[in-house]
N, C-alpha and C positions, 0 to 999 in steps of 0.2 A: 346353364339351363336356358333353353330356347324360350323367348317371350312370345306370347300369342301375337299374331299380326295386328289384331285390333288394338293392341296396346303399345305397339312399337313407335308410335308418333307422340307418345306422352312423356318425352324427356324434358328435363328442366331447361335445356338449352335451346328449345325450339322458339321460333318467332313467328308472329302472325303479320309482320310487315313485309311487303313486297320490296323487290330491289328498287323499283321506280320510286316508291314512297320513301325508302331508306335514302336513296340518292338525293331526292328533293329535300329531305330533312337535313342531310349533311350539308348540301350546298346552301340552304337557308341559314344554317348555323354559321357557316363561313362568312356569308354576306352580312349577317348581323354582327359578327365579330369585327369585320372591316368597318362597317358604318359606326359601330360603337367606338372603335379606336379613333376614327376620324372626329366624331363628336367630342370625345374626351380630350383629344389634342386641341381642338378648337376652343373648348371651354377653358382649358388650362392656359393656353397661349393668350386668350382674351384677358384673363386676369393678369398675366405677366405683362402684356402690352399696356394695360391700364396703369399698372405700377410704373412702367417706363415713362409713359406720358406724364404722369404726375411728377416724376423726377425731372423730366425735361422742362416742365412749367416752372418748377422751383429754380432750375438752373437759369431759365430765361429771366425770371424775376430778379435773381441775383445779379445777372449781367445788366438788366434794365435799370436796376437801382443805381448801379455804378455809373452807367451811361448818363442817367438823369442828373446825378450829382455833378458830373464833369460839365455837362451842358449848363446847369444852373450856375456853377461857379464862373464859367466863361461869360455868361450873360450878366452876372452881377458885376463883373469887371469892366463892362462896357463893350464887350466883344460883339461882333456881329454874329447873330444866330437866329435862325428861323424859329420863331415861337410856335408856329403851327406844328412843326415836327415834335417839339417838346410836349405839346398838348396831346398829340397822338400817342407818344410814349407813355404819358400819364394814363390815357384811356386804356392802353394795352395792359398796363400794370393793374388797373381796376378789373379788366376782364379776367386776367390771370388769377387774381385773388378770389374773384367771384366763382371762377371755375373750380378752384381748389375747395372752396367752401360749400358750394351748392351744385357744382357741375355745370358744364357749358362747353361751348365750342371755342377753341383757340386755334386761329389759323384755319386749317382744314381738318383738325382733329377734334374728336369728341372726348372731352376730359371728364372722367368720373370724379365725384367729390371724394375727398380724403375720408376713409372709414377707419383707418387705424388710429386707435386712441393715443398711441405713443407719438404719432405725428400730428394728429389733429390738435393736440394740446398747445401747439405753437401758433395756431391760426389767430387767436386773440392778440397775441403779442405782435405778430406781423401786421395785423390790421391796425393796431394802435400806432405802431411806428410808421406805418404807411400813411395814416391820416396826418400825423405830425409832419412827415417829410413832404407829403403832397401839399400841405398848407404853405410850407416854406417855398416850394417850387412855384405855386400859384402867386405868392407874394413877389417872387423874383420876376415872374412874367409881367405882372402888373407894374412893377417898378420900372421895367425896361421901357414901357411905353411913354413915360414922362421925362426921360433923359434928353430927348432931342428938342424940347420946346421950352423948358424952364430950368432954372438953376436948382440945384439940390437944396433941399431944406436943411438948414444948419443943424436941425435937431435929428436928421436921419442918422441911422447907425453907421459906423464906419464899415467900409467894405470888408475889412478883415474879419470883423466880428460876425458879420452875416455869413461869410463863407465858412467860418468855423462852425456856425450852427448848422449849415447845410451838411458839412462833413460829418458832424456828430449824428444828425438825424439819419443821414445815409448809412453811416456805420452801424447804428442801432438796427436799422431795417435789414442791412446786409447780414448782420449777426443773427437775427431771428430767422431769416430765410435760410442761411447756412445751417443753423441748428436743425431746422425742419428737414432740410435735405439730408443731413447726416443721419437723422433719426429714420428717414425713409429708406436709406441704403440697406440696413440689416433686414428690413421688411422685404425689400426687393430681392435680396439674396435668399431669404426664407421662401418666398414664392417660387424663386427659381429652383431651389432644392426640392420643394414639394412637387413642382412640375416634373423634375427629373425622376424622383422616386415613384411618382404615380405612373409615369411612362414606363419605368422599369417593371413595376407591378403588372401593368397591362401587358407588357411583353411576356412576362412569366405566365400570366393567365392565358395569353394567346398560345404560348408553347404547350401549356397543359391541354387546352382545347384541341390543338393540333394532334397531340399524342393520343387524346381520347378518340378523336376522329379516326386516326390511324388504327387504334386498337379495335374500334367498333367495326370498321370496314374489314379488318383482318379477321375478326371473330365471326362476323355475320356473313361474309362473302368469301374471303380468301381461304380461310381454314376449311369451311365446309366444302368448297370446290376442290381443295387439295385432298380432303378425305374421300370425296367422291371419285377423284382420279385414282387414289390408292385402291378403293373398293373395286373399281372396274378392272384395274390391273390384276387384283386377286381373283376376280371372276374369270378373267381371261385365262389365268393360270390353273383354273379348276378348283379354286377354293370357294366352295359354296356355303361355308359356315360363317364367312366374314359378314358382319352387319355394320351398317352405318348408323351413327347417332344422329337422328333428325334434329338439326339445330341450324340457326342462321336465318336468312331471309325466307319468306314464305315459299317462293319458288324453289329454293334449295331444299327446304324441308319436304315439299311435295315430291321433288325428284328423289330424295333419299328414301322417303317412305315407299314410293313406287319401286325403287331399286330393291329395298328389303323385301317387299312383298313378292316381287318376281323371283329374287334369289331364293326366298323361302320355298316358294312353290317348286322351283327347279330342284332345290335340295331335297324336298320331300319326295318328289317323283323319283329322283336317283336313289334315295334311301329305300323307297318302296321296291324299286327294281332289284337293288342289292338284297333286300330282305327276302323277296320272292325267290331269288336265286339261292340264297343261303337256306331259306326255308325248305326248298325242294331237296337240297342236299341233306339238311338235318332231318327231314321227315323220315327218310329211309332209315337213318341211324337211330332216330328216336323210336321208330316202330320196331326195329330189330331189337334195340335195348329194352323197350317195354315188353315186347313179346318174350324175351329171354328172362327177364327179371320180375315180371308181373306176378302178383299173388293170385291172379285169376287166369283161366285159360283163354287164349285168343285164337280165333280161326278166321279164315277167308274161305268162302264157298261160292262156286259158280257152276252152273249147269248141273246142280244136284250133287256135286262132289267137292270134298275139301281141296282147295288149292294151296292152302297154308295152314299149318297147325303148330302152335307153340309147344315148347317142351312141357310147360305146366298143363296145357290141354291134354297132351298125351298121357302125362302122369295121372291126371284125374281119372282117366278111363282105363289105365293099365296098359297102354299101347306104346310103341315107339312112333315117332312122328312119321317116318317113312311108311309105316304100316297103314296110316290113315290117309295120307295125301293121295288123291286120285283113286282111292279104293273105297272109302267109306263116305256116307252122307250123315247129316245131322240126325235124321230119323232112325238111322241104325244104332245110334247111341241112346235112344229113348226106350224105356221099358215097353215091351210089346203091347200091353194093355192101354198105354197112353199115347201111342204113336198117332192114332187117328185124331186125337184132340190137338196135338202139335201141328199135324198136317192141315187141319181146318183153320188153326190160328194163322198159319203162314198164308194160306189162300185168301183169308179175309183181309189180311194186311195188304196183299197185292191188289185186291179188289177195291178196297177203300183208299188205296194209294197212301197208306200210313207208313212212313219209313221206319218207325221205331216200334219194336215189339218186345214185351217182357213177359216171361212166364216161369212158373215153378212146376217141375214135374219130377218123376222118378227116372233116373238114368241107369243104364246097364253097363257095367264094366266088362272088360275082355273075359274075365273069369266067370261072368254070369251074375255076380253079386250086384245088388241094387243100391243106389245112393240117391240122396236128395240133391237136385241141382237147380240153380237159378240161372236163366239165360236172358241176355240182352242182345237183341238183333237190330241192325240197321240195314234196310234193304235199299240198294242202289240200282236204279234202272227198273225195267218192267218186262214182263213176259219171260221168254226163254233167255233173254240177255241179262236178266236180273242177277245181281251179285249180292252176297250177304257178308257183312262184317259182324262178328259175334264175340261176345264175352261169356264165359261159362265159369260158374263158381260152385264149388262143393259146399253145400250148406247143411250137410248131415249133422255136424257138431252144433251148428247154430240152432237147428231145429230141436236137437236134444236139449240145448241150453234154454230155448224158448219154452219147451215143455216143462223144464225144471223151474223156470221163472214163473210159469203159470201156477205150478204147484205151490211155489213160495208165496205167490200173491194170494192164493186160496188160504194158505196157512196164516198169512198176515191179516187177511180180512176176517177170518173166523177164529183167530186165537182168543182164548179167554184172558190172556195177559195183555195189558195195555202196552202198545208199542209206539214209540215216537222216533221219527227220523229227523235229525237236525243238521244244519250246516256245521262246519268245524268250529264256528264261534258259538254254537248253541242255539241259533235261530231255527225255529221249527219249520220243517219242510212239509211233513205229512204226519198224520196220526191215524191209527186204525180204529174201527168201531168200538173196540173194547175200551179205548181211552175215553171216548165220549161217554160211554156207559159208566165208567168209573168216576170221571170228573164232572160230567154234566156239560162240558164245553164241546161244541161242534167244531169240525176242522176249520171252517172259515173264520172262526172266532180266535183261533190260536196260531194258525199258519202265519209266519212272518214275525211272530213275537218270540222273545227270548224265553227259553224253557224256564219255568218257574223255579225249579230246584237250583238253577244256576244264578238266580237273582238274590241279592242280600235280603234276608228276612229275619227269621227267628234266631239264626246263629250269628256268631261274631265273625269278624273278618278273617281270623286265623282258620276258622272252619272252611271258609270258601277258598282261601289261599291253598290249604292242604288239598282240597278237592281238585282244584285246577292243576296243582302240581302233579297229582296222580294221573289226571287225564292227559296232560301234556307229556309226561315222561313214560308212563306205562300204557297209556291208551285205554285205561279201564279204571272205573271207580264204582264201588258198591257200598250201600249203607241204608239206614232207615231214617225216616223223617216224618213229621206230621205235616199234613197239607189240608187245605180246605176245598170242598166241592163247590160248585157254582151256587148251590143252595145255602152255603155258609157252614154246612156240617163239616166237622173235622174228622179226618180219618188218617190212619197210619199207612205209609208207603214203604215197600221194599224196592230199592232202586238199584239196577245194574246198568251201568253205562259202558258201552264198548265202542271202539273206533274201527271204522272200515278204512283201509289204506289203499292208495293207488299203487301202481307198479313202481313209480319213481319214489315211493316213500312218503309222499304228501298225503294229507288227510282228505279222504273222499267225503265222509259224513260220519255222524255219530248215531248209534242205535241205542235207544234207551228202553229197557224193559221195566215196567211198573207193576207191582203186585199190591193188592189191598190186603194188609195184614192187621186190620183193625181188630178183628175178633181174636187173633193171636195175641196182640198187645193187651187187649182187655183181659184175656185169660191169664197172661203173665202178671198183669197188675193185680188181678184177684188173688192169684196164688201168692204173690209177694205180700199183699195185705194180710192174707190169712197167716202167713209166716211171721209177720212183724207187728200184728195188732191183737189186742185182747178181744175175743169174740163177744164178751159180755158188755163191756163199756165202750168199745171202739177206740180206746186209747192205745198208744204204742205199748208193746209188751216188753218183757225184760231183755230179750235179744236185741230188739230195736233200740232200747234205751242204752244198752252197753255200747253198741256201735256209735250212737250219737254222743255218748259221754267221751269215748276215746277221741272222736273227731273234734269235739268242742275243746277238750284239753289241748290237743295239738294246735288248734287255731289260736287259742288264748296264749299259749306259749310263744307262737310266732309273732303275735301282735303285742305281747306284753300287757294283756288285759286281765281283769279279775273275772272269775267264774264262781257263781254261787249255786250250791246244791241243797235242796230242801227235801227231807225224807219224812213222810207222815204215815203214822200207823193209828188205826181207829181203836179207841178204848172200849173194852167189853163187847167187841163185836161178836165174839163166840156165844155169849149169853143171848144176844138178839137172834142169832142164827138158830140156836137150840130151841128158844122159846117160840119163835114165829115160823120157823121152817126155812129151808134153804131158798125157796122161791122168794120169800120176803127179804132174805139176806141178800140175794142177788139184786133185787130191786133197790135195796138200800145202797148197795155199791154203785149202781148206775146213777142214783141221785147224787151221791158223794162225788162221783167223777164229773157230773155236770156242774156242781157247785164249785169244784176246783177250776174248771174251765172259766167260769164267770169271774172268779177272783184273780185269775192270771193277768198280769199287767200287759198292756199293749206292747208289741215289739218282739224281742227275741226271748222266747221261752219254749220249753219242751216239757210236756206232762206225760207221764207213763204210769201204768199199773204193773208193779213187779210180780204180783200174785197175792191171793188172799185179800187182806184188807190193807196192804202196803201200797202207797203211792209216792211218786217222786216228782219234783219240779226242778228243772235245770234252767238257770237264768244266765244269759250271756250279756255282753255289753257293759261290763264293769259296774254291777250293782254294789251299793254300800249297805251298812247296817241300818241306816234310816229307812231305806227302801224295804229291806227285808223285815224289819220290825213291823212296819205298816202292813205288809203282805201277810205275815203270820197272824197278826191280830184280826185281819179281815177274814182269813181262812177259818180260824177258830170260831169266830162269831157266826159264820155261815154254817159250819159243821154242827154246831150245838143247836141250831134251830130244829124244830120238830119235823118228823117225817110221818106221813100218813101211810101206814102199812097195815093192811087188813082191817081198815076202819079203826085203827088204833094209832094214837099219836105217840110216836116213839122218839126218844132223845138219846143221843150219843155224843161223845167228845172225841178229841184226837190229841195225840202227842207228836210234836214236830222237832226234828233235829236239823241243825244248819251247820254247814262248813263251807269255807272259801278256798278256791285255788288261786294262787299258790301259797296263800298265807298259812293254811292248815294242812295242805298236802301237795306234793309235787307230781303225783301220778293219779290216774283215774282210779286204780285199785285202792290206794291209800285214802283218796277222797271219799270213796264209798264206805270204807271201814269207819272213818272218823265221823261221818254224818250218821251212821248207824249207832255209834257210841253216844252221840249227842241226843238222838231220839230216845234211847233207853234211859239216859240221864233225865230227860223230861218226864218219862213215865215214873221213874223212881221218886220224883219230887211230888207226885200226886196227880198226874195226868192233866189233860186240858191245858197244856202250856207248851212253850217252845224253849229250846236251849241251844246255844252256840257251842261248838266244839272248842275245848281248850285242852292244853297238854296234860292237865291233871286227870283227865278221863282215861288216859292210857295206863295209869297205874292200877 
């Protein structure tokens, strides 16, 4: 990929140092290296020379002590010796010792004091032995002055003893000086080794610096110049795509950047020339291919006649191309009644110098039939020399489709059924007015939201999984559901969801038809209630009870639970009915039903009127005898309370039979028979009581 010119100088290898600055820096580094090496050698050699001078002083002290001992012995024997020279040698020994201890000048050399602890520890011993030896020497010198004028004191020490003492003191001094000299030699060798190792290290550092200098010069100057040479060679050979990486010294970077910019411009110019040449060659091929394969008609017109007509153009109007070229004009293909309009459009375009014109009119085919056409024109030139390039499309079918779409839009807007258009995922795209009328929601409130019937709500997950499975596999789902209007009112919907597919089999959109079936559902509910409830008391009737009993037995069997059935019949109800009339009898039955409802325990129970004065109560949830005893006593107490019928206080009682599933029966039919037996057993015992079923009742 070709980098923009403005960014070709931003490589990581570029440098903002010029060659002059780079050379000065390199030469300065070499000079610093030379001066540093010289200073280092001077410092190291100064230390080594100091150690050598100290060793030489110790050697001189050793030879001086020997020389002093010999001179003192000769003087003590009466030999002729200049005492002045002996005194100078003593002074020399003092200066040597002081130089080693505190530093000083010996001869023409500056002697540094001994710093090494291993050597300096001998100085006290040397000083002590020198003081003793020096005293002996001074005594010998003083004694030599008295030999020529007087006789020796008889008490003087013998010469042999005095010489022995001199020899001993000189030996002790010589031993201390020799020990110090021997201790200094390893230190001297250590200094020498350190000097050598330091010099070797400096040599390696110098070599590394020289290598770095070589690398820096090669990277910053030599390699960029070599790259520049290769680039120019490539340029000479006609390779205009070769680029230099701007790096190295600033001057080299600037040269490389200028080279890249120039080559880039030359390369772009050459490519543009080639492209223009190839474009001219391709233009004719493209035009011919486009004209031969275009879905629209293409024509060229000059001086009022077609100079080129494509095959599609000829087919649209039912001609052969050679029948149209140089023989027909564009106006000849327009319906006679509309030619004037087209002619005025072309004249206005030439007057306004508007090169592009578009219009839709009726066209006339060779056989005289009329079609709808859409024309795009581009006018080149002006006056009689103007040429026209045009595209013609037969839009008869699209016009018909547009008309059909308009009719569909009218039906969509005016349909009494609510219609919702959604994305494949169920997000609402548009709704018709009937939807807003049905739900109370305006389009701008729901567009972009997920269709409510596709959102989890009243139904469980299995319901929605099944819905989406049908939508994704069949493209269709229909069903009924309850929904809320914006006002909060609930209503029933009939939903039909269909899928609109694209040509490639993908989903275009979903179309949902919604119908308000609330009245229908209410009517169905009313009919169901009439069929399953007692019209007098509102309690479930015998049919509804039988269905519930079968279902409860099946559920209790599946769960392994107990089911209790209570069957109640009113005592002497026929007498009340005969004496007070059927209207009062019906009122009594309504009151009895209400009292039964009040006695029913909270939870799972089902109360029904089987007919006449017979009532049943079905209890699920594993009730036991304790619960049933309490319930029966409560029912009997409420039933026997007085009833106000026709301003008359009336009293009745009831007989109740009880049976359990599965203890007393294993089917719904047998449970009903057994509870009926238990009820009649309660009546036989005197009424106003309850009895549980037992097997003896079957006999």
